[in-house]
C-alpha positions in Angstrom: 12.7 8.7 -7.3 9.4 6.9 -6.8 9.5 3.4 -5.6 7.3 0.6 -6.8 5.5 0.7 -3.5 4.8 4.4 -3.7 3.2 3.9 -7.1 0.5 1.5 -6.0 0.0 -0.3 -2.7 0.2 -4.1 -2.7 -2.8 -6.3 -2.0 -3.1 -8.7 0.9 -5.8 -11.3 1.4 -7.0 -11.6 5.0 -9.7 -13.9 6.2 -12.5 -12.0 7.9 -12.7 -13.4 11.4 -16.0 -15.1 12.0 -17.2 -14.6 8.5 -15.3 -17.1 6.5 -15.0 -14.5 3.7 -11.8 -13.0 2.2 -11.2 -9.3 2.8 -8.7 -7.6 0.6 -6.3 -5.1 2.2 -3.5 -3.0 1.0 -0.1 -2.1 2.4 0.4 1.6 3.0 4.0 1.3 4.2 6.7 -1.0 5.4 8.0 -3.3 6.5 10.3 -1.0 8.5 12.7 -2.2 11.2 12.9 -0.6 14.6 16.6 -0.6 15.4 15.9 -0.5 19.2 14.2 -3.9 19.4 15.0 -5.4 15.9 11.3 -5.9 15.1 9.6 -5.0 11.8 6.4 -3.0 11.4 4.0 -2.6 8.5 1.0 -0.3 8.0 -2.1 -1.6 6.3 -5.0 0.3 4.8 -7.8 1.1 7.2 -10.1 -1.8 8.2 -12.1 -3.3 10.9 -10.3 -5.0 13.8 -11.4 -8.4 12.6 -9.8 -7.9 9.1 -6.7 -6.4 10.7 -6.1 -9.4 12.9 -6.7 -11.8 10.0 -4.3 -10.0 7.8 -1.7 -9.9 10.5 -2.0 -13.6 11.1 -1.9 -14.4 7.4 1.4 -12.6 7.1 2.9 -14.3 10.1 2.7 -11.2 12.4 0.4 -9.7 15.0 -1.2 -6.3 15.8 1.5 -4.3 17.4 2.2 -4.7 21.1 4.0 -1.8 22.8 6.3 -2.5 25.7 7.5 0.9 26.7 7.5 4.6 25.9 10.4 4.3 23.5 8.6 1.8 21.3 5.4 3.9 21.5 7.3 6.9 20.3 8.9 5.0 17.4 5.5 3.6 16.3 4.0 7.1 16.6 6.7 8.8 14.5 7.2 6.1 11.9 3.8 4.4 11.5 1.2 6.9 12.8 2.9 9.6 10.8 4.2 7.4 7.8 5.1 9.5 4.8 4.2 12.7 6.7 0.5 11.8 7.0 -1.1 11.5 10.4 -3.2 8.3 10.9 -5.0 6.5 13.7 -3.6 3.0 14.3 -5.1 -0.3 15.5 -2.7 -1.8 18.1 -3.1 -5.2 19.7 -4.5 -4.4 23.1 -7.9 -5.8 24.1 -10.2 -6.5 27.0 -12.5 -8.7 24.9 -12.0 -11.7 27.3 -12.5 -10.0 30.6 -14.1 -6.5 30.6 -11.7 -3.9 32.0 -8.7 -6.2 31.9 -6.5 -5.3 28.9 -4.1 -7.8 27.5 -1.9 -7.9 24.4 -3.3 -10.2 21.7 0.1 -11.9 21.3 0.4 -12.8 25.0 3.0 -10.3 26.0 2.7 -8.8 29.5 1.2 -5.3 29.7 4.0 -3.2 31.2 3.1 0.1 29.6 0.0 2.1 28.5 -0.5 5.6 27.1 -4.2 6.3 27.5 -5.6 9.6 26.4 -6.3 11.8 29.4 -8.5 14.5 27.8 -11.0 13.1 27.4 -10.1 10.3 29.8 -9.7 6.9 28.3 -10.5 4.0 28.3 -14.2 5.1 28.7 -15.9 1.9 27.4 -18.7 3.9 25.8 -21.5 1.3 25.9 -23.8 3.4 23.8 -21.8 2.5 20.7 -21.8 -1.2 21.4 -24.5 -2.2 23.9 -23.3 -5.8 24.0 -19.6 -5.7 24.6 -18.5 -2.1 25.0 -15.3 -0.9 23.5 -13.0 -3.9 23.5 -10.1 -2.8 21.2 -7.5 -0.1 21.3 -6.2 2.4 18.8 -3.4 5.0 18.9 -5.8 7.8 18.4 -3.5 10.9 18.3 -0.6 10.9 15.7 0.8 14.0 17.4 1.2 12.5 20.9 0.8 8.7 20.5 -2.1 8.5 23.0 -4.5 5.6 23.1 -8.3 5.2 23.0 -10.6 2.2 23.3 -12.9 1.4 20.3 -15.6 -1.1 19.4 -14.4 -3.7 17.0 -17.1 -3.2 14.4 -19.5 -0.7 13.1 -19.7 2.0 15.8 -23.5 1.4 15.9 -25.3 4.5 14.8 -22.0 6.4 14.3 -19.8 6.6 11.1 -17.0 4.1 11.2 -13.7 5.6 12.3 -10.8 5.4 9.9 -8.2 3.3 11.7 -5.1 1.7 10.1 -3.7 -1.6 11.3 -0.1 -1.6 12.5 1.4 -5.0 12.1 4.5 -6.2 14.0 6.9 -9.0 13.2 9.6 -10.4 15.5 11.8 -11.1 12.5 12.0 -9.8 8.9 8.7 -11.1 7.3 8.8 -13.5 4.4 5.9 -13.2 2.0 5.2 -12.5 -1.6 2.6 -12.5 -4.4 0.4 -15.6 -4.7 -1.6 -16.2 -7.9 -4.6 -18.4 -7.2 -7.0 -18.7 -10.1 -7.6 -15.1 -11.3 -6.8 -13.5 -7.9 -3.5 -12.0 -6.7 -2.8 -11.7 -3.0 0.3 -11.3 -0.8 0.8 -14.1 1.7 3.4 -16.5 3.1 4.7 -19.4 1.0 2.7 -21.8 3.2 -0.4 -19.7 2.9 -0.1 -19.7 -0.9 0.3 -23.5 -0.9 -2.8 -23.9 1.2 -4.7 -21.7 -1.3 -3.4 -24.0 -4.1 -1.8 -20.9 -5.6 1.5 -20.2 -7.4 4.0 -18.3 -5.2 5.9 -15.7 -7.1 8.9 -15.3 -4.7 9.7 -13.4 -1.5 9.2 -9.7 -1.7 7.0 -9.8 -4.8 3.6 -8.1 -4.7 0.4 -7.5 -6.6 0.9 -3.9 -7.6 1.1 -2.8 -11.1 4.5 -3.2 -12.8 5.6 0.0 -14.5 8.0 -0.6 -17.4 10.4 1.8 -18.9 10.1 4.8 -16.6 11.3 8.2 -18.0 11.1 11.3 -15.8 11.0 14.9 -16.8 11.6 17.4 -14.1 11.3 18.4 -11.4 10.4 21.8 -12.9 10.7 24.5 -10.3 8.9 27.6 -11.6 8.1 29.1 -8.2 5.0 30.8 -9.7 2.5 32.6 -7.5 -1.0 31.0 -7.1 -3.9 33.4 -6.3 -4.9 34.9 -4.0 -7.7 36.5 -6.1 -10.6 34.3 -7.3 -10.2 33.4 -10.9 -6.4 33.8 -10.9 -4.8 31.3 -13.4 -1.3 30.1 -12.9 0.3 28.5 -16.1 3.6 26.7 -16.5 4.6 25.2 -19.9 7.6 22.8 -20.0 9.2 20.4 -22.5 9.0 16.7 -21.7 11.2 13.9 -22.8 9.6 10.5 -22.4 7.8 7.5 -23.9 7.2 7.8 -27.7 3.9 6.0 -27.0 2.7 6.5 -23.4 1.6 3.4 -21.6 1.0 5.1 -18.3 2.2 8.1 -16.4 2.3 9.8 -13.0 2.5 13.5 -12.0 4.0 14.9 -8.8 2.8 18.3 -7.6 4.4 20.4 -4.9 2.3 23.4 -3.8 2.4 25.8 -0.9 -1.1 27.2 -0.6 -3.5 27.8 2.3 -7.0 26.2 1.6 -6.0 24.0 -1.3 -9.8 23.4 -1.6 -9.8 26.6 -3.7 -7.8 25.0 -6.4 -8.3 23.1 -9.7 -5.2 21.6 -11.4 -5.2 20.6 -15.1 -2.4 19.0 -17.2 -2.5 19.4 -21.0 -0.5 17.8 -23.8 0.0 20.7 -26.1 0.7 18.5 -29.1 -2.7 16.8 -29.0 -4.8 19.2 -26.9 -5.8 16.5 -24.5 -6.4 17.8 -21.0 -6.8 15.9 -17.8 -8.0 17.4 -14.5 -5.7 16.1 -11.7 -7.4 17.9 -8.7 -10.8 19.5 -8.4 -11.3 21.7 -5.3 -11.0 19.0 -2.7 -9.7 19.2 0.9 -11.5 22.4 1.9 -9.5 24.1 4.6 -6.3 22.0 4.4 -3.0 23.6 3.5 -0.2 22.7 1.1 0.2 19.7 -1.2 2.8 17.1 -2.0 1.0 14.5 -4.1 1.8 12.0 -6.8 -1.2 11.4 -9.0 -1.4 8.0 -10.8 -4.2 5.8 -12.1 -5.1 3.1 -9.7 -3.9 5.1 -6.7 -5.8 5.3 -3.5 -8.7 7.8 -3.0 -7.2 11.1 -1.9 -6.8 11.6 1.9 -6.9 15.3 2.9 -4.4 16.5 5.5 -2.1 19.5 6.2 -0.1 18.9 4.2 -2.0 16.6 1.8 0.7 14.2 0.8 0.9 10.7 -0.7 0.1 8.8 -3.9 -3.5 9.1 -5.1 -5.7 8.6 -8.1 -6.3 11.8 -10.1 -9.8 13.4 -10.5 -9.8 12.3 -14.1 -7.8 9.3 -15.5 -4.3 9.9 -16.8 -4.9 7.1 -19.2 -6.5 9.7 -21.5 -2.8 10.3 -22.6 -2.1 6.7 -23.4 -0.8 6.1 -26.9 0.3 9.8 -27.2 3.9 10.9 -27.4 5.3 12.4 -24.2 7.9 14.4 -26.2 6.9 18.0 -26.7 5.4 20.8 -24.6 3.0 20.2 -21.8 1.2 22.8 -19.7 0.2 22.7 -16.1 -2.7 25.1 -15.2 -3.8 25.9 -11.7 -6.9 28.0 -11.1 -7.6 29.6 -7.8 -11.4 29.7 -7.2 -11.6 31.9 -4.1 -10.3 35.1 -2.7 -7.9 35.8 0.2 -5.8 32.6 0.3 -2.7 32.3 -2.0 0.5 30.4 -2.5 3.2 29.1 -4.8 3.7 26.3 -7.3 7.0 25.0 -6.1 7.6 22.1 -8.5 6.1 19.5 -10.7 7.4 16.3 -12.2 6.1 14.0 -14.9 7.1 10.3 -15.2 5.9 8.4 -18.3 6.1 4.6 -18.8 6.4 2.5 -21.9 3.8 0.1 -20.6 2.0 -0.9 -17.4 1.4 -4.6 -16.5 -1.6 -4.7 -14.2 -0.2 -7.3 -11.8 2.5 -9.9 -11.5 -0.2 -12.4 -12.1 -0.7 -10.9 -15.5 2.8 -12.1 -16.4 3.5 -15.7 -17.4 3.0 -17.8 -14.3 5.7 -19.8 -12.7 6.3 -22.6 -10.3 7.7 -22.4 -6.8 11.2 -23.0 -5.4 9.5 -25.4 -2.9 9.0 -27.7 -5.9 8.3 -30.8 -3.8 5.8 -29.1 -1.6 7.4 -30.0 1.7 7.6 -26.5 3.1 11.4 -26.1 2.6 12.2 -23.7 -0.2 15.0 -24.2 -2.7 16.7 -27.2 -1.1 18.6 -30.0 -2.7 15.4 -32.1 -2.4 13.5 -29.5 -4.5 16.2 -29.6 -7.2 16.2 -33.4 -7.2 12.4 -33.5 -7.4 12.4 -31.0 -10.3 14.9 -33.0 -12.4 13.1 -36.3 -11.5 9.9 -34.6 -12.8 11.7 -33.5 -16.0 12.5 -37.2 -16.5 8.8 -38.1 -16.1 8.8 -39.1 -12.4 6.9 -36.3 -10.7 6.1 -36.8 -7.0 2.6 -36.6 -5.7 3.2 -33.3 -3.8 5.2 -31.7 -6.6 4.4 -28.4 -8.2 1.0 -28.9 -9.9 2.4 -27.7 -13.3 4.9 -30.5 -13.2 7.8 -30.1 -15.6 6.0 -27.2 -17.3 7.6 -24.9 -14.7 6.8 -21.6 -16.5 3.3 -22.8 -17.5 3.6 -21.9 -21.1 2.2 -25.2 -22.4 5.7 -26.7 -23.3 6.8 -29.3 -20.9 10.4 -29.7 -19.7 12.0 -27.2 -22.1 15.1 -25.1 -21.6 12.8 -22.3 -20.7 11.3 -24.3 -17.9 14.8 -25.1 -16.5 15.9 -21.5 -16.8 12.7 -20.3 -15.0 13.3 -22.8 -12.3 16.8 -21.6 -11.5 15.7 -18.0 -11.7 13.1 -18.7 -9.0 15.7 -20.7 -7.0 17.9 -17.5 -7.0 15.0 -15.5 -5.6 13.8 -13.9 -8.8 10.7 -14.3 -11.0 9.9 -16.2 -14.1 
């Protein structure tokens, strides 16, 4: 069963260090708790070290510090290989203050390192940054968890490495969606108040909201794919789903060497509409376990290629059509030698898709009096005083119109207030 996070990553606003500009980031996975030390870890989309540090600080965390081999192995297994995909990770080790003296950014003592030995690291390759050298550290090898020093920005003259920030929290992090003007970001309640935004509750996020999910499958045809060029694999199945599709996702499970040989098309037989999901990408990578959905990330190739990604053509071509009836998945093998099997495929349709929580009616905050304490007796007293016309100077900017629908102090405002007090949304 797909989770909301797996459908579309949530957005985070991080201030770009030294630039004063906002840099949007996305959560790839987490937060996940390490049972050995009780800390929580989160994986963000690849970014520069400056944006990674800003995002971590904005969420009340820090770039991961690693105290021993056990923690290094946990981070390697659970974050560098999140969801079965190997990734390079930014961690919080740096020698930016004193060249050659590495310290953890959060001030912890350095009691453990795991530098790559072949080639030997850290090597401080000054040719890539003639001013400062390589002052920041990544976990470069998802298979072994070894470390490498890197420049913080730009790899001058070299293509920027794709490195994902690993954020650590000492306690379970508290943050949620913040709606400020037309922008949605995920930040702490205090960060949202500082941005003059409306906090939508702990655990809320900016991802699309998929309403009325109905799943057909998994279909498990076990059909051969290839190996001869031009071989076409066809599977037709009957779907039950939305009478008028508002959005959809398709999960494909394939065993096949060199998936770059393949094109994958989905057809609604009732209307003749066809969407190409995959178009000969990933060259020599083997096997696929991918969920395609509009708004997903750009496909990242690996062996296996797995995760949630945008299709080659938009699935919104099916919007407004009925899901009920026969649908056909067609896989064409475009090269000789390599072959495989269509293991399974699953289609999930949705009645509607709300682009973001900020597209829903806005709501006030459980910190109604703006004193930093959320959902206290003082907040309740301030809310009812405001209902009576005595709003405090620091109270929620919408006043007694808690659900911001234009009607002030109605039953709907009171009901919305208590839903938010209970940790829900408007």
